[in-house]
C-alpha positions in Angstrom: -53.0 13.0 3.4 -50.6 15.3 0.8 -50.7 18.4 3.1 -48.8 16.3 5.8 -45.3 18.5 7.0 -44.7 16.1 10.2 -44.6 12.5 10.9 -43.6 11.6 14.2 -44.3 7.8 15.7 -41.1 7.4 17.8 -40.6 5.6 20.6 -43.2 3.0 20.0 -43.4 -0.8 19.2 -44.0 -0.8 15.3 -42.1 -3.1 13.3 -41.9 -4.5 9.5 -40.5 -2.1 6.6 -41.4 1.6 6.5 -44.0 2.2 3.8 -42.1 3.1 0.5 -45.8 5.4 0.1 -44.2 7.9 2.6 -42.6 9.4 -0.9 -46.1 10.5 -1.9 -46.3 13.2 1.3 -44.2 15.8 -1.0 -44.5 18.2 1.6 -43.2 16.6 4.4 -40.6 18.8 6.6 -39.7 16.0 8.9 -40.0 12.5 9.5 -39.4 11.0 13.0 -39.5 7.3 13.7 -36.7 6.7 16.2 -37.0 4.0 18.7 -39.1 1.6 17.0 -38.6 -2.4 15.6 -38.7 -1.5 12.1 -36.8 -3.3 9.5 -35.9 -3.7 6.0 -34.2 -1.2 3.5 -34.5 2.4 3.7 -36.8 2.8 0.5 -36.1 5.0 -2.2 -39.0 7.0 -2.5 -38.4 9.0 0.3 -36.1 11.0 -1.8 -39.5 12.2 -3.3 -40.0 14.3 0.1 -37.3 16.7 -1.5 -38.5 19.5 1.6 -37.3 17.0 4.3 -35.1 18.6 6.9 -35.0 16.3 9.6 -35.1 12.4 8.7 -34.7 10.6 12.5 -34.5 6.3 12.0 -32.6 6.0 14.9 -32.6 3.0 17.3 -34.3 0.5 14.6 -33.1 -2.3 12.7 -32.7 -1.0 9.3 -30.6 -3.0 7.2 -27.9 -2.6 4.3 -25.5 0.2 3.5 -26.4 3.9 4.0 -28.3 4.7 0.8 -26.6 6.9 -1.6 -30.0 8.6 -2.7 -30.2 10.4 0.8 -27.4 12.9 -0.9 -30.4 14.0 -3.2 -31.9 15.7 0.2 -30.3 18.6 -0.6 -32.3 20.5 2.2 -31.8 17.7 4.9 -30.5 19.6 8.2 -30.8 16.8 10.5 -30.0 13.0 10.0 -30.2 10.1 12.6 -29.7 6.8 11.8 -27.6 5.7 14.9 -28.2 2.4 16.9 -29.2 0.2 13.5 -28.2 -2.7 11.4 -26.5 -0.3 9.0 -22.9 -2.1 7.5 -20.0 -0.9 4.7 -19.0 2.3 4.2 -20.3 6.2 4.5 -21.5 7.2 1.1 -19.2 10.5 0.5 -22.0 12.1 -1.5 -23.2 13.1 2.1 -20.7 15.8 2.1 -23.2 17.4 -1.2 -25.7 18.1 1.9 -24.5 22.1 2.8 -27.4 22.4 4.9 -26.6 19.5 7.2 -26.1 20.6 11.0 -26.6 17.3 12.8 -25.2 13.8 11.5 -25.1 10.8 13.4 -24.4 7.3 12.6 -23.5 5.7 15.8 -23.8 2.1 16.8 -23.9 0.4 13.5 -21.7 -2.2 11.6 -20.1 0.7 9.5 -16.0 0.3 7.8 -14.4 2.1 6.3 -13.8 5.4 8.1 -10.7 6.9 7.2 -11.2 10.9 7.0 -12.8 13.1 9.1 -12.8 16.6 7.5 -15.3 18.7 9.0 -13.2 22.1 8.4 -15.4 25.9 8.4 -18.6 24.2 9.6 -19.1 26.2 12.6 -18.6 24.0 15.2 -18.4 25.5 18.9 -17.4 23.8 22.0 -15.0 20.8 23.1 -13.8 18.5 20.8 -15.9 15.2 22.1 -14.1 12.3 23.7 -15.9 10.0 21.4 -13.4 10.9 18.4 -11.1 8.5 20.3 -13.0 5.4 19.2 -12.3 6.3 15.3 -9.5 4.0 15.8 -8.8 3.3 11.7 -8.8 7.2 11.3 -6.2 8.4 9.1 -7.3 11.8 8.6 -8.8 14.6 11.2 -9.4 18.3 10.0 -11.6 20.6 12.9 -10.1 23.8 11.2 -11.3 27.1 11.1 -14.1 26.4 13.8 -15.0 27.8 17.2 -13.5 25.0 19.0 -12.5 25.8 22.1 -11.0 24.1 25.8 -8.0 21.2 26.1 -7.0 19.0 23.6 -9.0 15.2 24.4 -6.2 12.8 25.4 -8.6 9.9 23.7 -7.2 11.7 20.4 -3.5 10.6 21.1 -4.4 6.9 21.0 -5.7 6.9 17.4 -2.7 4.7 16.1 -3.5 5.5 12.2 -3.1 9.4 12.6 -1.2 11.3 9.9 -2.9 14.1 9.4 -4.4 16.7 11.7 -5.2 20.1 10.7 -6.8 21.9 14.0 -5.9 26.0 12.8 -7.6 28.6 13.7 -9.7 27.9 16.3 -9.7 28.5 20.5 -8.0 25.8 21.4 -6.3 26.4 24.8 -3.8 24.1 27.1 -0.1 23.4 27.2 1.2 22.2 23.6 0.0 18.5 24.0 3.5 15.9 24.3 0.8 13.5 23.3 1.2 13.7 19.7 4.8 12.4 20.0 3.0 8.9 20.9 1.8 8.7 16.9 4.5 7.3 15.3 2.5 7.8 11.8 1.7 11.5 12.1 2.9 13.3 8.8 1.0 16.3 9.1 0.1 18.3 12.3 -1.6 22.2 12.0 -2.4 24.1 15.2 -1.8 27.2 13.8 -3.7 30.6 15.5 -5.4 29.0 18.7 -4.6 30.0 22.5 -1.8 26.9 23.0 0.7 28.1 25.5 3.7 26.1 27.0 6.9 24.7 25.6 7.3 22.6 22.6 7.9 19.0 23.8 11.5 17.8 22.8 9.5 14.3 22.5 8.6 15.9 19.0 12.0 14.5 17.9 10.5 10.9 17.7 8.2 11.9 14.6 10.4 10.9 12.0 7.3 10.9 9.9 6.7 14.0 10.6 6.4 16.5 6.9 4.8 19.6 8.0 5.0 21.0 11.5 3.1 24.5 12.2 2.3 26.1 15.4 2.3 29.8 14.7 0.7 32.5 16.0 -0.2 30.8 19.6 1.5 31.6 23.1 3.8 28.9 23.2 7.1 29.9 25.4 10.4 28.5 26.2 13.0 27.8 23.8 13.0 25.6 19.8 14.0 22.0 21.0 17.3 21.0 19.1 15.9 17.4 18.9 13.2 18.7 16.4 16.6 18.1 14.2 16.0 14.4 14.7 12.5 14.9 12.4 14.4 13.7 9.2 11.5 14.2 6.8 10.6 17.3 8.0 9.9 19.9 4.8 7.7 22.8 6.7 8.9 24.3 9.9 6.7 27.4 11.2 6.8 28.7 14.3 6.1 32.1 13.6 4.0 35.1 16.3 4.9 33.3 19.4 6.9 33.9 22.8 9.8 31.8 21.9 13.5 32.8 23.2 17.1 31.2 23.3 18.8 30.6 20.0 17.8 29.2 16.6 19.6 25.7 17.7 22.2 24.5 15.1 20.7 21.1 15.3 18.0 22.3 12.3 21.0 21.4 9.8 20.0 18.2 10.1 16.9 18.7 8.2 18.1 18.5 4.6 14.7 18.1 3.2 13.5 21.6 4.9 12.0 24.1 2.4 10.0 26.6 4.8 11.4 27.7 7.5 9.7 30.4 9.6 10.8 32.0 13.0 9.9 35.6 12.5 8.2 37.7 15.2 9.8 35.8 18.3 12.2 36.7 21.2 14.9 34.9 19.6 18.8 35.8 20.2 21.9 34.9 19.3 23.6 34.6 15.8 22.0 32.8 12.6 24.0 29.3 13.0 26.6 29.0 10.4 25.6 25.3 9.8 22.1 26.2 7.9 24.0 26.0 4.7 23.1 22.4 5.0 19.7 23.1 4.5 19.9 22.5 0.7 16.4 22.3 -0.1 15.6 25.7 1.8 12.9 27.9 -0.3 11.8 30.3 2.1 13.7 31.4 5.5 12.1 34.1 7.9 13.7 35.4 10.8 12.1 39.0 10.8 11.0 40.8 14.2 13.8 38.7 16.7 16.4 39.8 18.9 18.8 38.1 16.4 22.6 39.6 16.5 26.0 38.8 14.3 26.1 39.0 10.8 24.3 37.2 8.2 26.9 33.7 7.5 28.4 33.7 4.4 27.4 30.2 4.4 23.8 31.5 2.7 25.9 31.7 -0.2 25.8 27.9 -0.8 22.3 27.6 -1.1 21.3 27.5 -4.6 18.8 29.9 -5.0 20.3 32.5 -2.7 24.1 32.0 -4.6 22.1 33.0 -8.1 20.1 35.9 -6.3 24.3 37.4 -5.0 26.0 36.6 -8.1 23.1 39.1 -10.4 23.9 41.6 -7.5 27.8 41.6 -7.6 27.6 41.2 -11.7 25.5 43.9 -11.8 23.2 41.6 -14.0 19.7 44.0 -14.4 17.6 42.1 -12.0 14.8 40.4 -13.1 12.1 37.9 -11.3 14.5 34.9 -9.9 13.6 32.2 -12.2 14.9 31.2 -15.3 12.3 33.4 -17.7 13.1 31.7 -21.0 13.2 28.2 -19.9 10.8 26.1 -21.4 9.7 28.3 -23.9 9.3 25.7 -26.8 9.4 22.3 -24.9 7.8 20.6 -22.0 4.2 19.5 -21.0 1.1 21.1 -22.9 3.8 22.2 -25.6 2.4 22.4 -29.4 2.5 24.4 -32.5 2.3 28.3 -32.2 4.6 29.3 -29.3 5.4 26.5 -26.9 3.6 25.6 -23.8 0.4 26.9 -23.4 -0.9 28.9 -20.4 -4.4 26.9 -19.3 -6.7 30.0 -19.9 -10.7 29.8 -18.8 -11.8 31.9 -21.9 -8.8 32.2 -24.6 -5.4 31.3 -25.6 -2.4 32.5 -24.5 1.2 31.0 -24.7 3.6 31.2 -22.6 5.9 32.6 -25.5 3.5 35.1 -25.7 3.7 36.1 -22.0 7.3 36.0 -21.9 7.5 38.7 -24.5 4.2 40.6 -22.8 6.4 41.1 -19.7 9.6 41.7 -21.7 11.5 38.2 -20.2 10.0 39.4 -16.4 11.5 42.1 -16.5 12.3 44.2 -13.4 10.5 47.4 -15.1 7.5 45.1 -15.4 6.6 44.8 -11.7 3.6 45.7 -10.2 4.3 45.0 -6.6 6.0 42.3 -4.3 4.8 40.2 -1.9 5.5 37.1 0.0 4.1 35.0 -2.3 6.2 35.7 -5.5 6.3 39.0 -8.1 3.2 40.4 -9.9 3.9 41.7 -13.5 2.4 43.6 -15.9 2.0 41.9 -19.3 1.0 43.9 -22.7 0.1 41.4 -25.2 0.8 42.2 -28.7 -3.3 42.5 -29.9 -3.5 45.0 -26.9 -4.7 43.3 -24.1 -2.7 43.8 -21.1 -3.1 40.8 -17.9 -1.5 40.9 -14.6 0.9 38.2 -13.9 1.4 36.7 -10.3 4.8 34.3 -10.7 5.1 32.8 -7.6 8.8 31.7 -6.1 9.9 29.1 -8.0 9.5 25.2 -6.1 7.4 27.0 -3.8 4.5 24.3 -4.7 4.2 21.2 -6.6 2.9 20.8 -10.0 -0.2 18.9 -9.3 -1.2 20.6 -6.1 -0.8 23.9 -8.3 -2.9 22.9 -11.1 -5.7 21.6 -8.4 -5.8 24.7 -6.6 -5.6 27.0 -9.5 -8.9 25.2 -11.2 -10.7 25.3 -7.9 -9.5 29.4 -7.8 -11.0 29.9 -11.3 -14.2 28.4 -10.2 -14.5 31.6 -7.2 -16.2 34.3 -8.2 -17.1 37.2 -6.0 -17.6 41.4 -6.8 -14.4 42.1 -4.2 -12.3 39.2 -5.7 -10.1 39.7 -8.6 -11.2 36.6 -11.2 -8.4 34.1 -11.9 -8.4 34.2 -15.7 -5.8 31.4 -16.0 -2.9 29.7 -15.3 0.8 28.1 -16.0 2.4 25.2 -14.6 5.7 24.2 -16.1 9.2 22.7 -16.3 11.4 23.4 -14.6 9.1 24.9 -11.6 7.5 27.9 -13.2 3.9 28.5 -11.7 2.2 32.1 -12.6 -1.6 32.6 -11.9 -3.4 34.8 -14.8 -5.4 38.1 -13.5 -7.0 41.3 -14.9 -4.9 44.0 -14.8 -6.0 46.6 -12.7 -5.1 50.1 -13.5 -5.1 52.0 -10.2 -3.9 48.9 -8.3 -5.1 46.4 -6.1 -5.4 46.9 -2.2 -2.1 45.3 -1.9 -0.1 48.1 -4.2 -1.9 50.8 -2.5 -1.1 49.5 1.4 2.4 48.7 -0.5 2.6 52.4 -1.5 1.2 53.5 2.2 3.9 51.8 4.3 6.6 54.3 1.8 4.6 57.0 3.0 4.4 57.2 6.7 1.3 54.8 6.2 -0.8 57.8 4.7 -3.0 57.1 1.9 
């Protein structure tokens, strides 16, 4: 019966193995044999049914692990393996099933589920309370969905949870105090939701916390001084809320803090002088508040601030804040003909050539400025012209930068400028290489418009 497209034998008393010959039905769209007594392994021959969209084996007695070969069924939309005797871990290859809409693996003997990443899958509705049964979960990423409602309290009973990414949803309710019970929590991102209420002072108990991002919500109240007890905190983002009161001086206890963004709130009072103790600070955003007083002189004691202030006092010619000539002949990736190479996807350019092409990243070659660094025009000796974006020094760790740059290099879209290459060298230079656009990009146009009363 080679023309067969649907097999539904669900809800009977069939026993034995699922016949390997089912793989000969090449036109099958659906296989439904749920709620029987079928045993044995799931036959490998099923991968020959390449058009298969539904595979429902739920409620049987299938043994062994979840077959890796199921990841070859690229048209699969629904995979139901719940209620069997399957064991082992979930194959990572299931993540390659880009058409998958429904995955049921419940009531088996599976082990090893540590990471649940369902980012940008288009889910809506509430987060199910059953997520509280994943007791070994270390990472939960449900970001960029249409999820709504309150967070289930069962979520706060997961003892191993280290990463919670719920940004860009429609979640609501008060900022949950329950997160303070997750003593292993290192990353909490609730940005771009509709959370209300005050930031719980008990978040100060989260000694392992590295990133706390609560921007773009409807949070009110004051910034709790207890956050100063989160000694490992490197990123604190509370932008675009309704926070009021003073900036607590206890933030100065955060010696590892790199990024502090308190912009677009209703904060009042002065900037605390003791903020200079945050010696690792790279970016500080306090814009669009009701702050008063003077800019603390203590800012001059920060590493990065001191260099910029010194340049202004001595009248040195402005350049990008990094040490432009450092590392030109040494460091990782160094070699002959000009020292370290830029990683280019099509041609070869050295860092030394790029220094020359930008005149040591001279101010005169700046095309645009933004939160993510300066963009320079680079004119090479062979006539080639490129745009070089120089990220703020120390803004991103080298390994992370290389990984993200490689991913960006694979992105091709008619509305996006193609990334041509990148450079990550000592001490902390980070460059992104793009095609040069004589008429500028959208960011340049918007920047120019802001200087002409918003008119193009």
